N, C-alpha and C positions, 0 to 999 in steps of 0.2 A: 679499607672500607670508607666509602664516602656517601654522605646524605645528598640526595638529589631531589629536586622537584621536577616531575615530568609533565608536559602539557600535550594534550591531544585535542583535536576538534574535528567537527564535520565540515569545517571550512579551512582554507589555507591560512595559517598563522604567519604574521610578519615577524621581522627580527626584533622590533621594539627599540628602546633606547639603550644607551650604554651603561645605565645605572645598575642594572641587574646583569649577572653573568649568563645571558641567554646564549645557547649554542643551538644552531640549526642542525637537525639530524635528518638523515634519510628516513622517510616514514617507515616505522616498524611497530609491530604489535608486542605489547606486554600483556600477559594473561591478566584479565580483569578489566582492561580497557575496552571500550566499545569502538574506538577509533584509533588509527595509527598515531603513535607518538611523533610529534613534529619538533618539539623544543625540549631542551634540558636546562636546568639551572643548577650549576655546581654548588655544593655546600648548602643546599636548601635555602629556605627563606625563613628568617627568624626575627630580624629586627623590624620595628614598627615601620620605618621608612621603606624597607623592602616589601612589606605587605602592602603598603600604599601603592608602591610602584607596580606590583603584580596586579592589583585590582585595577589600576589605571590601564595597564596593558590589556587586560581582558576586556574592559569597557571600550577601549579604542578599537580593538580588532573585531568586536562584535557589533560596533555601531552601524556598519552598512547593511546589516541583515535584520530582518524582522524576527526571524526565528533561527536560532543556532545553538550549538552545544559546545562547551569547553570542558574538558576533564583535566583535573589537576591532581597529581598524586605525590606523596612524600614516600620515597622508597630508598632503601639502603642498597647501594651498588657495590657488590663484592663478588669475588670469584667463589666464595664459600657459601653464599646464600642466593637462591634463585629469586630473580626479580618477579614478584607477583603481588597483586593487591590482596589484602586480607580483610579489609572493611570498606564498605561503600556508603556514601550518603549523597543527597541531592539538595540543591538550593536553586531558586530562581534568581537571576541576576538582580532584579529590582529588589529582592529581599536582603541583599547584602548591604547593610548600612554601616558596618564597621569592618575595616580591613582585617581585623583580628579574627574574623570568621574564616579567613583563609589559612589559619594556623592548623596544620594537619599533623597528626601523630604518624610515626613510621608505619607504613603499610596501608595507610588510609587514602582512598580515592574520593574526591569530591566532584560530582557532576554538576555543572552550572548551566542551567537552561535559560536562554534569552527567549522570552515569549512576549507577545503584545500584552500590555497591561489593559485590562478591561476598565472602561470608564464607569 
């Protein structure tokens, strides 16, 4: 059994940098996601620097879009347990002020929406 962070988006996600163990996947659906999963991060994301890197990755790949959505989930990948989301929450990208907001419990999916900030 291995802890994974799975990333999905309504836009194509890039590979990112080598600091996190991103793996490109063929787009596939996991029950509970609204979009196909495009990236996996082996062994999850736990350390503070990993959380900073994940947030920077999300900011970098949403930068070209005025509106987009990224979904991040922490799931246990095992032959004995079905991959599925058990809890969902939402945040707007501009509301994420601390990378620790990306710490997810097993089974939790966070939907991050990038929307124009009203002046």
